[in-house]
Rosetta silent file (secondary structure, phi, psi, omega in degrees, C-alpha in Angstrom):
SEQUENCE: MKLPISALLPIYNCRERLERHLRSVVIWAATVEEIIVVDSGSSDGTLELAKEILAPFGAKFLHNPPGLYQSWNAGIAAATAPWCYISTVEDPIIGRGLEHLLEVVTRHEADVVISPPEMRNHNGTSPVEEKMPSNRLADALLSVGLADRLLTRAESISQLCGFLPHGLLGSSASNLYHTPFLQRHPFPTDCGHCGDTAWGVTVAPLARIAFTPQACARFYCQTSFRAEDPQKQVARHRQLAGLARTSLKAQAPHDPEVAVMLGWFDAQDHSTQTLWNWLAEQHDYQQHLQAKYEGGILQYLRRAIRDEWKKLRA
SCORE:     score description
SCORE:     0.000 S_00000001
   1 L     0.000  132.486  179.093   79.808  173.206   98.460 S_00000001
   2 L   -77.259  150.415  176.619   82.314  170.513   97.523 S_00000001
   3 E   -69.886  133.891 -174.455   85.038  171.162   94.911 S_00000001
   4 E   -74.703   66.509 -175.320   84.072  169.480   91.587 S_00000001
   5 E  -133.300  129.305  166.014   87.079  167.165   91.722 S_00000001
   6 E   -91.167  118.404  175.933   87.653  163.441   91.541 S_00000001
   7 E  -101.700  124.650 -179.024   90.787  162.735   93.541 S_00000001
   8 E  -101.616  136.055  178.035   92.529  159.563   92.610 S_00000001
   9 E  -127.500   94.150  176.836   94.814  157.659   95.014 S_00000001
  10 E   -78.195  136.524  179.939   96.779  154.771   93.313 S_00000001
  11 E  -137.747  152.719  176.563   98.299  152.398   95.945 S_00000001
  12 L  -167.948  103.887  172.506  100.342  149.199   95.947 S_00000001
  13 L    53.271   55.493 -174.869  102.233  147.699   98.909 S_00000001
  14 L  -142.492   41.532 -171.406  103.162  151.015  100.413 S_00000001
  15 H   -60.377  -41.205 -179.054  101.490  150.890  103.892 S_00000001
  16 H   -63.391  -50.007 -178.766  104.259  152.727  105.794 S_00000001
  17 H   -69.390  -33.431  179.174  104.504  155.563  103.313 S_00000001
  18 H   -63.876  -42.037 -179.163  100.694  155.611  102.849 S_00000001
  19 H   -55.909  -40.057  178.017  100.182  156.166  106.563 S_00000001
  20 H   -71.217  -39.139 -175.886  102.268  159.294  106.302 S_00000001
  21 H   -66.546  -41.600 -176.170  100.555  160.441  103.104 S_00000001
  22 H   -61.565  -23.990  174.518   97.078  160.007  104.432 S_00000001
  23 H   -60.490  -32.088  173.241   97.736  162.559  107.142 S_00000001
  24 H   -81.193  -37.434  179.663   97.642  165.155  104.397 S_00000001
  25 H   -58.699  -47.909 -171.905   94.775  163.573  102.469 S_00000001
  26 H   -57.735  -25.851 -178.063   92.343  163.710  105.419 S_00000001
  27 H   -63.068  -38.018 -175.076   92.839  167.484  105.522 S_00000001
  28 H  -112.501   -4.283 -170.923   91.131  168.022  102.178 S_00000001
  29 H   -56.975  -35.806  179.519   89.270  164.658  101.706 S_00000001
  30 L   -78.537   -7.481 -178.611   85.885  166.106  102.797 S_00000001
  31 L   -95.476   -9.037 -176.926   86.175  169.002  100.347 S_00000001
  32 E   -97.800  157.494 -178.008   86.308  167.055   97.098 S_00000001
  33 E   -65.350  -41.846 -179.617   83.369  165.574   95.166 S_00000001
  34 E  -156.518  150.515  175.172   84.757  162.038   95.145 S_00000001
  35 E  -120.431  128.853 -177.523   87.761  159.992   96.113 S_00000001
  36 E  -120.536  117.964  175.572   88.760  156.933   94.081 S_00000001
  37 E  -101.233  125.746 -176.568   91.355  154.564   95.474 S_00000001
  38 E  -117.959  111.613  177.838   92.906  152.163   92.947 S_00000001
  39 E  -103.956  141.878 -177.589   94.751  149.232   94.484 S_00000001
  40 L  -110.422   39.793  179.273   96.891  146.791   92.507 S_00000001
  41 L    85.997   41.006  179.076   96.743  143.839   94.786 S_00000001
  42 L   -57.810  142.636 -179.222   98.451  145.032   97.926 S_00000001
  43 L  -122.091    1.676 -172.229   99.481  142.292  100.354 S_00000001
  44 L  -111.995   20.650  177.933  100.965  144.356  103.216 S_00000001
  45 L    89.999    2.900  179.749   97.894  145.940  104.669 S_00000001
  46 H   -60.696  -49.381 -176.709   97.873  149.015  102.370 S_00000001
  47 H   -62.707  -40.988  178.543   94.368  148.497  101.111 S_00000001
  48 H   -60.665  -43.774  177.085   93.087  147.859  104.639 S_00000001
  49 H   -68.209  -36.617  178.180   94.568  151.102  105.920 S_00000001
  50 H   -67.396  -38.095  175.355   93.207  153.069  103.016 S_00000001
  51 H   -66.623  -36.153 -176.715   89.671  151.685  103.699 S_00000001
  52 H   -66.800  -41.259 -171.764   89.967  152.401  107.409 S_00000001
  53 H   -87.001  -37.252 -167.853   90.968  156.062  106.860 S_00000001
  54 H  -101.555  -17.375  179.091   89.103  156.928  103.647 S_00000001
  55 H   -59.023  -41.951 -176.969   85.807  154.883  103.782 S_00000001
  56 H   -62.145  -17.532  173.743   84.289  157.423  106.196 S_00000001
  57 H   -88.017    5.200 -177.082   84.780  160.019  103.356 S_00000001
  58 L    77.972   19.452 -177.506   82.765  157.922  100.997 S_00000001
  59 L   -63.319  145.995  173.166   85.772  156.800   98.948 S_00000001
  60 E   -93.967  144.611 -175.317   85.367  154.295   96.177 S_00000001
  61 E  -123.596  125.841 -178.745   87.752  151.376   95.949 S_00000001
  62 E  -121.878  153.242  174.799   88.828  149.794   92.631 S_00000001
  63 E  -112.532  134.601  174.935   91.163  146.874   91.852 S_00000001
  64 L  -141.750  137.977  177.527   93.519  147.032   88.875 S_00000001
  65 L   -50.323  153.977 -178.913   96.410  144.754   87.950 S_00000001
  66 L   -54.368  143.238 -179.061   99.843  146.071   88.873 S_00000001
  67 L   147.637  116.585 -177.396  101.132  148.900   86.553 S_00000001
  68 H   -55.181  -62.197 -179.193  101.538  152.462   87.644 S_00000001
  69 H   -74.849  -23.200  172.286   99.911  154.415   84.824 S_00000001
  70 H   -62.065  -39.482  171.496   97.565  151.581   84.146 S_00000001
  71 H   -63.217  -43.793  174.664   96.161  152.229   87.659 S_00000001
  72 H   -57.635  -46.477 -179.373   96.016  155.876   87.032 S_00000001
  73 H   -66.319  -30.648  177.017   94.030  155.358   83.822 S_00000001
  74 H   -65.860  -43.151  178.802   91.613  152.962   85.602 S_00000001
  75 H   -67.696  -38.392 -178.325   90.832  155.655   88.147 S_00000001
  76 H   -64.316  -42.362  178.920   90.566  158.299   85.490 S_00000001
  77 H   -62.184  -27.399 -177.840   88.046  156.165   83.543 S_00000001
  78 H   -90.518  -12.919 -173.103   85.868  155.828   86.651 S_00000001
  79 L   -72.361  145.657 -178.568   85.964  159.565   87.596 S_00000001
  80 L  -120.099  -10.023  177.567   82.786  161.482   87.310 S_00000001
  81 L   -81.472  155.979  178.364   83.718  165.001   88.489 S_00000001
  82 L   -59.384  -28.980 -174.020   84.725  167.673   85.939 S_00000001
  83 E  -122.728  149.211 -176.068   88.240  167.939   87.263 S_00000001
  84 E  -124.576  130.776  176.502   90.726  165.201   88.174 S_00000001
  85 E  -122.298  134.883 -179.308   93.511  165.297   90.766 S_00000001
  86 E  -110.495  106.922 -176.762   96.045  162.428   91.146 S_00000001
  87 L   -87.847   84.694 -175.430   97.218  162.120   94.702 S_00000001
  88 L   -82.305  144.074 -171.867  100.424  160.032   94.379 S_00000001
  89 L   -62.013  132.065  177.832  101.703  158.685   97.675 S_00000001
  90 L    70.854   19.247  164.630  104.084  161.058   99.556 S_00000001
  91 L  -117.409   75.684 -174.390  103.525  163.918   97.081 S_00000001
  92 L   -75.216  138.825  171.467  101.074  165.886   99.328 S_00000001
  93 E   -71.230  142.038 -172.056   99.036  168.806   98.246 S_00000001
  94 L  -117.647  146.598  172.767   99.621  171.665  100.676 S_00000001
  95 L    51.850 -127.813  178.573   97.362  174.357  102.160 S_00000001
  96 L   -96.501   35.672 -175.001   94.801  175.662   99.718 S_00000001
  97 H   -56.932  -49.965 -176.593   96.521  174.000   96.823 S_00000001
  98 H   -59.316  -45.484 -173.973   93.414  172.277   95.293 S_00000001
  99 H   -64.619  -38.571  179.435   91.364  175.492   95.532 S_00000001
 100 H   -64.593  -49.199 -179.043   94.131  177.511   93.836 S_00000001
 101 H   -60.967  -36.778  178.394   94.626  175.035   90.956 S_00000001
 102 H   -69.925  -35.417  177.042   90.869  174.899   90.397 S_00000001
 103 H   -68.102  -38.572  177.315   90.561  178.601   90.345 S_00000001
 104 H   -66.993  -50.621 -173.527   93.401  178.997   87.799 S_00000001
 105 H   -65.683  -33.846  176.671   92.338  176.162   85.500 S_00000001
 106 H   -79.369  -32.494  179.307   88.721  177.319   85.364 S_00000001
 107 H   -62.341  -45.804 -175.770   89.576  180.985   84.956 S_00000001
 108 L   -87.602   -3.435 -175.969   91.762  180.149   81.884 S_00000001
 109 L    48.535   50.708 -174.203   89.379  177.409   80.656 S_00000001
 110 L   -92.088  163.880  170.918   92.406  175.160   80.437 S_00000001
 111 L   -91.410  -16.587  177.916   92.702  171.420   80.014 S_00000001
 112 E  -157.913  145.265  168.188   95.392  171.172   82.676 S_00000001
 113 E  -118.898  133.790 -178.899   97.064  173.550   85.134 S_00000001
 114 E  -115.159  141.339  178.868  100.631  172.870   86.157 S_00000001
 115 L  -133.103  153.300 -179.807  102.323  174.143   89.271 S_00000001
 116 L   -78.626  133.881  175.346  105.942  173.733   90.567 S_00000001
 117 L   -75.096  151.888  166.466  106.271  171.296   93.427 S_00000001
 118 E   -78.895  115.103 -171.139  108.083  172.202   96.639 S_00000001
 119 E   -82.830  131.373 -178.491  111.086  169.920   96.492 S_00000001
 120 E  -133.446  165.073  179.949  111.909  167.864   99.551 S_00000001
 121 L   -74.265 -176.896 -168.918  114.176  165.117  100.638 S_00000001
 122 L   -55.471  -28.793 -177.482  113.095  161.418  100.674 S_00000001
 123 L  -113.413    5.606  175.951  110.956  161.737  103.821 S_00000001
 124 L    76.523   13.215 -175.084  109.889  165.356  103.343 S_00000001
 125 L   -85.582  -14.789  177.766  111.672  166.702  106.419 S_00000001
 126 L  -154.565  152.006  179.364  113.796  169.299  104.683 S_00000001
 127 E   -70.353  160.955  176.959  114.039  171.118  101.308 S_00000001
 128 L  -129.543  165.359 -175.185  116.543  170.198   98.705 S_00000001
 129 L   -80.511  -16.948 -176.084  118.334  172.166   95.950 S_00000001
 130 L   -56.980  139.718  177.096  117.035  169.738   93.162 S_00000001
 131 L  -133.226  143.280  177.140  114.742  171.584   90.706 S_00000001
 132 L   -99.434  164.052  176.941  112.313  170.346   88.039 S_00000001
 133 H   -49.251  -41.460 -177.914  111.695  172.382   84.846 S_00000001
 134 H   -65.252  -33.626  172.694  108.410  173.698   86.395 S_00000001
 135 H   -66.764  -38.228  178.049  110.442  175.206   89.336 S_00000001
 136 H   -71.891  -31.221  177.744  112.684  177.037   86.894 S_00000001
 137 H   -72.031  -41.975  176.850  109.750  178.349   84.880 S_00000001
 138 H   -55.163  -44.244 -179.164  108.083  179.510   88.107 S_00000001
 139 H   -64.257  -40.060  179.051  111.349  181.279   89.169 S_00000001
 140 H   -64.426  -41.219  177.017  111.481  183.036   85.741 S_00000001
 141 H   -63.549  -46.578 -173.790  107.850  184.242   85.898 S_00000001
 142 H   -69.051  -23.758 -174.241  108.127  185.421   89.513 S_00000001
 143 H   -72.942  -21.228 -177.785  111.422  187.239   88.734 S_00000001
 144 L  -115.719   11.587  170.923  109.609  189.593   86.318 S_00000001
 145 L    83.187   19.350 -178.809  106.419  189.846   88.388 S_00000001
 146 L   -93.803  143.657  178.396  104.210  187.482   86.368 S_00000001
 147 L  -104.509 -146.272  178.165  101.553  185.281   87.931 S_00000001
 148 L   -61.450  149.572 -172.249   99.549  182.522   86.421 S_00000001
 149 E  -146.176  139.683  166.424   99.433  182.314   82.613 S_00000001
 150 E   -87.890  114.971 -172.548   97.722  180.420   79.834 S_00000001
 151 L   -69.083  147.386  168.837  100.604  179.305   77.687 S_00000001
 152 L   -70.355  167.747 -177.992  100.533  179.886   73.920 S_00000001
 153 H   -62.945  -47.121  175.797  100.704  176.882   71.635 S_00000001
 154 H   -57.039  -41.712  176.382  104.426  177.575   71.037 S_00000001
 155 H   -63.752  -41.527 -179.441  105.038  178.009   74.706 S_00000001
 156 H   -63.629  -45.681 -178.856  103.266  174.806   75.554 S_00000001
 157 H   -65.189  -44.685 -172.291  105.285  172.764   72.966 S_00000001
 158 H   -70.631  -31.579  176.871  108.615  174.276   73.925 S_00000001
 159 H   -79.961  -26.689 -176.501  107.944  173.636   77.720 S_00000001
 160 H   -91.194  -23.843 -174.059  106.501  170.256   77.438 S_00000001
 161 H  -115.852    4.399 -172.535  108.928  168.913   74.737 S_00000001
 162 L  -100.132    1.336 -175.414  112.057  170.961   75.433 S_00000001
 163 L  -128.095   26.318 -176.604  113.596  169.177   78.472 S_00000001
 164 L   -63.280  141.119   10.547  113.632  165.544   77.439 S_00000001
 165 L   -87.540   14.518  175.590  113.978  163.094   78.949 S_00000001
 166 L   -94.371  171.780 -176.041  112.502  165.275   81.704 S_00000001
 167 L  -149.286  162.213  179.443  109.283  167.248   81.399 S_00000001
 168 L   -67.722  -29.604 -177.468  107.419  170.314   82.647 S_00000001
 169 L   -59.536  -33.881 -179.824  104.678  168.218   84.211 S_00000001
 170 L    54.134 -116.066  179.140  107.076  166.982   86.851 S_00000001
 171 L   -95.102  127.196 -178.539  104.920  165.549   89.566 S_00000001
 172 H   -68.012  -16.638  174.494  101.242  165.105   88.515 S_00000001
 173 H   -69.267   -5.540 -179.326  100.314  165.648   92.267 S_00000001
 174 H  -103.083    4.361 -173.088  101.064  169.285   91.528 S_00000001
 175 L  -124.535  163.793  177.752   98.588  169.557   88.650 S_00000001
 176 E  -130.527  132.731 -174.583   94.829  169.529   88.066 S_00000001
 177 E  -115.798  145.766  170.065   93.363  167.958   84.884 S_00000001
 178 E   -71.603  116.560 -175.954   90.101  168.376   82.995 S_00000001
 179 H   -54.704  -49.450 -177.378   88.532  164.943   83.405 S_00000001
 180 H   -63.291  -36.849  179.634   86.973  164.553   79.873 S_00000001
 181 H   -65.839  -41.291 -177.347   90.299  165.621   78.219 S_00000001
 182 H   -67.721  -38.746  176.651   92.226  163.194   80.362 S_00000001
 183 H   -62.542  -35.071  173.468   89.745  160.400   79.546 S_00000001
 184 H   -76.803  -19.505  178.976   90.251  161.077   75.866 S_00000001
 185 L  -135.580   76.391  178.942   94.052  161.210   76.261 S_00000001
 186 L   -63.893  166.750  178.665   95.039  158.763   78.996 S_00000001
 187 L   -72.542  139.867  176.314   98.624  158.368   80.206 S_00000001
 188 L   -66.941  144.402 -170.902  100.909  156.240   78.073 S_00000001
 189 L  -112.633    5.179  179.456  101.698  153.036   79.897 S_00000001
 190 L  -118.227   33.293  179.153  104.936  151.937   78.104 S_00000001
 191 L  -122.233   26.031  177.190  107.387  154.637   79.179 S_00000001
 192 H    65.020 -135.996 -179.546  108.442  153.403   82.563 S_00000001
 193 H   -83.410    4.109 -177.388  108.268  156.099   85.255 S_00000001
 194 H   -96.756   23.300 -175.887  108.109  158.824   82.563 S_00000001
 195 H   -62.917  -35.497  174.435  104.384  158.450   81.794 S_00000001
 196 H   -60.812  -50.861 -178.176  103.739  162.047   82.868 S_00000001
 197 H   -60.464  -43.348  177.584  106.337  163.413   80.600 S_00000001
 198 H   -62.629  -37.452  176.590  105.104  161.124   77.712 S_00000001
 199 H   -64.359  -40.038 -179.604  101.570  162.373   78.249 S_00000001
 200 H   -60.299  -45.747 -176.241  102.867  165.964   78.059 S_00000001
 201 H   -73.771  -23.533  179.622  104.604  165.522   74.774 S_00000001
 202 H   -84.450  -18.844  178.428  101.679  163.765   73.113 S_00000001
 203 H  -104.836    0.206 -179.311   99.162  166.451   74.119 S_00000001
 204 L   -48.234  -45.637 -174.046  101.524  169.451   73.628 S_00000001
 205 L   -87.231   -3.344 -179.016  100.093  170.589   70.275 S_00000001
 206 L  -116.969  -23.973 -172.628   96.461  169.979   71.431 S_00000001
 207 L   -93.629  153.645  168.256   95.947  170.958   75.046 S_00000001
 208 L   -84.953  114.565 -171.209   95.298  174.329   76.645 S_00000001
 209 E  -110.262  118.885  169.688   98.020  174.537   79.242 S_00000001
 210 E   -97.963  147.434  178.745   97.778  176.866   82.231 S_00000001
 211 E  -134.354  137.869  173.419  100.716  177.500   84.517 S_00000001
 212 L  -126.939  131.888 -178.707  100.870  178.945   88.014 S_00000001
 213 L   -78.556   -2.861 -179.393  104.180  179.698   89.770 S_00000001
 214 L   -78.988  128.518  176.203  102.597  179.099   93.163 S_00000001
 215 L   -68.178  128.507 -175.011  103.732  175.805   94.807 S_00000001
 216 L  -118.684  -13.709 -174.776  100.661  173.737   95.547 S_00000001
 217 E  -149.911  165.493  177.794  102.199  170.360   96.497 S_00000001
 218 E  -110.321  149.952 -179.635  105.424  168.844   97.743 S_00000001
 219 E  -123.085  116.215 -179.439  107.593  166.300   95.897 S_00000001
 220 E   -90.300  112.741 -174.146  109.715  163.878   97.926 S_00000001
 221 L   -72.052  103.721  179.752  112.901  163.007   95.978 S_00000001
 222 L   -92.426  -24.095 -178.711  113.233  159.224   96.290 S_00000001
 223 L  -135.890  167.403  176.098  115.868  158.770   93.458 S_00000001
 224 L  -120.911  111.177  176.939  118.496  160.807   91.627 S_00000001
 225 H   -68.709  -24.604 -178.412  118.190  160.631   87.801 S_00000001
 226 H   -61.799  -29.940  179.979  121.623  162.305   87.618 S_00000001
 227 H   -84.237   -0.289 -174.424  123.165  159.042   88.860 S_00000001
 228 L   -75.467  145.161  173.306  121.330  156.970   86.272 S_00000001
 229 L   -44.774  113.036 -179.882  123.185  155.171   83.504 S_00000001
 230 H   -54.743  -28.651  171.817  123.473  157.642   80.610 S_00000001
 231 H   -58.388  -40.068  176.181  122.614  154.849   78.190 S_00000001
 232 H   -63.612  -37.010  178.927  119.283  154.542   79.892 S_00000001
 233 H   -66.871  -41.583  174.095  118.832  158.294   79.623 S_00000001
 234 H   -60.332  -50.086 -177.678  119.536  158.113   75.886 S_00000001
 235 H   -56.456  -47.253 -175.969  117.076  155.298   75.340 S_00000001
 236 H   -64.892  -40.979 -177.166  114.422  157.232   77.317 S_00000001
 237 H   -65.127  -42.830 -178.658  115.130  160.507   75.499 S_00000001
 238 H   -61.888  -40.106  179.034  114.825  158.730   72.118 S_00000001
 239 H   -69.969  -39.931  178.513  111.507  157.177   72.977 S_00000001
 240 H   -69.632  -37.362  178.351  110.002  160.458   74.312 S_00000001
 241 H   -65.891  -35.529  174.053  111.402  162.388   71.326 S_00000001
 242 H   -59.954  -40.037  179.203  109.707  159.883   69.061 S_00000001
 243 H   -68.156  -47.299 -179.546  106.375  160.456   70.733 S_00000001
 244 H   -56.021  -52.851 -174.537  106.842  164.235   70.627 S_00000001
 245 H   -61.939  -37.482  175.152  107.698  164.205   66.946 S_00000001
 246 H   -60.111  -48.785 -177.003  104.716  161.966   66.100 S_00000001
 247 H   -66.753  -38.177 -179.278  102.260  164.251   67.886 S_00000001
 248 H   -70.783  -41.446 -178.301  103.691  167.432   66.282 S_00000001
 249 H   -65.487  -34.603  179.352  103.728  165.946   62.747 S_00000001
 250 H   -63.954  -32.281 -175.498  100.060  164.882   63.150 S_00000001
 251 H   -99.946  -18.233 -173.840   99.006  168.493   63.883 S_00000001
 252 H   -57.134  -37.394  176.099  101.524  170.465   61.786 S_00000001
 253 H   -65.318  -20.578 -178.187   99.447  170.241   58.592 S_00000001
 254 H  -102.943   -7.094 -175.315   96.502  171.865   60.324 S_00000001
 255 L  -146.929  105.646  179.227   98.428  174.541   62.341 S_00000001
 256 H   -54.515  -36.456 -179.442  101.269  176.676   61.045 S_00000001
 257 H   -63.269  -42.670  178.218  102.406  177.514   64.588 S_00000001
 258 H   -64.625  -37.967  178.552  102.805  173.745   65.243 S_00000001
 259 H   -64.287  -35.834  173.232  104.711  173.331   61.965 S_00000001
 260 H   -65.565  -43.332 -178.005  107.149  176.033   63.000 S_00000001
 261 H   -67.646  -26.986  171.386  107.575  174.408   66.438 S_00000001
 262 H   -60.250  -44.008  175.004  108.228  171.041   64.683 S_00000001
 263 H   -61.847  -42.318  179.831  111.196  172.661   63.009 S_00000001
 264 H   -65.267  -39.807 -175.891  112.347  174.043   66.353 S_00000001
 265 H   -65.165  -43.728 -178.705  111.958  170.591   68.026 S_00000001
 266 H   -55.624  -44.335  177.427  113.972  168.847   65.310 S_00000001
 267 H   -66.743  -45.069  178.312  116.837  171.304   65.884 S_00000001
 268 H   -63.737  -42.503 -175.119  116.576  171.161   69.621 S_00000001
 269 H   -68.969  -39.440  179.394  116.315  167.327   69.681 S_00000001
 270 H   -60.542  -41.743  176.541  119.359  166.985   67.484 S_00000001
 271 H   -64.169  -39.507 -179.232  121.443  169.040   69.817 S_00000001
 272 H   -69.229  -42.836 -179.858  120.165  167.150   72.861 S_00000001
 273 H   -61.878  -41.028  177.161  120.728  163.762   71.352 S_00000001
 274 H   -57.512  -43.935 -177.243  124.302  164.779   70.453 S_00000001
 275 H   -64.718  -47.739 -177.353  124.903  165.754   74.145 S_00000001
 276 H   -59.420  -43.451 -178.266  123.328  162.512   75.452 S_00000001
 277 H   -64.165  -43.859  179.660  125.331  160.383   73.082 S_00000001
 278 H   -62.580  -46.515  179.345  128.565  162.155   74.126 S_00000001
 279 H   -63.964  -35.137  174.520  127.824  161.654   77.762 S_00000001
 280 H   -59.056  -45.914  178.134  127.006  157.981   77.158 S_00000001
 281 H   -61.796  -39.834  179.737  130.354  157.563   75.353 S_00000001
 282 H   -65.716  -39.656  177.819  132.179  159.245   78.147 S_00000001
 283 H   -63.848  -44.497  178.037  130.481  157.027   80.718 S_00000001
 284 H   -63.687  -37.637 -178.332  131.367  153.801   78.757 S_00000001
 285 H   -69.831  -39.105 -179.728  135.021  155.037   78.491 S_00000001
 286 H   -66.443  -38.697  175.089  135.279  155.753   82.194 S_00000001
 287 H   -61.507  -39.319  178.737  133.888  152.229   82.922 S_00000001
 288 H   -64.970  -44.814  176.081  136.429  150.740   80.563 S_00000001
 289 H   -56.547  -47.190 -171.910  139.278  152.674   82.309 S_00000001
 290 H   -67.346  -42.025 -177.606  137.990  151.642   85.764 S_00000001
 291 H   -67.832  -32.797 -177.586  137.654  147.939   84.713 S_00000001
 292 H   -72.773  -41.820  178.470  141.126  147.999   83.109 S_00000001
 293 H   -60.308  -54.225  179.806  142.596  149.635   86.279 S_00000001
 294 H   -60.500  -30.410  175.554  140.882  147.269   88.610 S_00000001
 295 H   -66.408  -39.824  179.298  141.885  144.288   86.442 S_00000001
 296 H   -64.009  -42.976  179.882  145.457  145.489   86.545 S_00000001
 297 H   -64.816  -43.714  179.965  145.427  145.705   90.357 S_00000001
 298 H   -57.675  -45.871 -174.434  143.902  142.218   90.657 S_00000001
 299 H   -63.280  -42.516 -179.790  146.522  140.768   88.363 S_00000001
 300 H   -60.212  -45.834 -176.704  149.312  142.500   90.395 S_00000001
 301 H   -67.077  -39.871 -178.763  147.902  141.120   93.721 S_00000001
 302 H   -60.322  -47.338 -179.026  147.540  137.624   92.217 S_00000001
 303 H   -61.120  -39.570  177.158  151.221  137.723   91.037 S_00000001
 304 H   -64.171  -40.728 -179.672  152.291  139.030   94.478 S_00000001
 305 H   -66.099  -43.922  178.556  150.467  136.376   96.358 S_00000001
 306 H   -61.383  -39.396  179.823  151.921  133.601   94.036 S_00000001
 307 H   -68.633  -38.764  179.142  155.366  134.934   94.560 S_00000001
 308 H   -65.619  -38.462  176.765  155.067  135.038   98.331 S_00000001
 309 H   -64.096  -37.921  179.297  153.612  131.537   98.263 S_00000001
 310 H   -69.095  -36.410  179.390  156.535  130.223   96.284 S_00000001
 311 H   -66.795  -42.091  176.164  158.961  131.896   98.738 S_00000001
 312 H   -60.878  -38.123 -177.690  157.199  130.228  101.706 S_00000001
 313 H   -79.875  -23.509 -178.582  157.358  126.754  100.053 S_00000001
 314 L   -63.294    0.000    0.000  160.994  127.203   99.054 S_00000001
């Protein structure tokens, strides 16, 4: 019997990476109820490769204009199985990952189950020390002997809204979603690469969240957010915090626990924004000093060159 899962594979001009990714997909492709490939107009042979490998498994192929989470939502809208898995390129599910996620989410009657990804370098050849919030939560649960857990409302809100501009969801390729819930609450499309986190903060007061500390997928680290301009981090934090506050305020009048967590979030967010603003100011000051230093060196060199030129002409 096949797993009642619609597996979505969004693709766009990624033939080389897709070739590596499909090596993991074919391991479980025959075990799921349906595979939906959403292509955004690839021109490098990506779609042709996907058809060659996945058509024998009965995969459906959709076209959607470019846009990461727009493509996700298009596949979600077309999904017919009770559960939805998003197989993002080069974030491969490992071993019996899908079976484990399905067992946990159905046992807890949850809307989504989250698991910590196994963190790897850019091509997956070796582990890295980088950790997502889900990795840290898994470490905490395992350290006291706890296994999977249905989070309380307060736990869900604190875990999904407490790490901005990052989030507990991390890589969606590590999670399994209830399709009807995801169709009612699609991924936000105006938050850049943080659509997963944005989804988490908008559903935090509504969703039944299950968590398992067992790693079910790998995440290949392609970029380092630590090196990103703090001003961009500040802007992203403010946008995500606004979404979180809106979702909490909408439910607070109907749920005292959410009202309490709204107060917690305001306090937490104030402290976090203060820190991000301070970091941004320090970054701007360091850039000012560097520009001033480099400008001074250039002026010195120009003067030295002019002086030497004058000597040679004298």
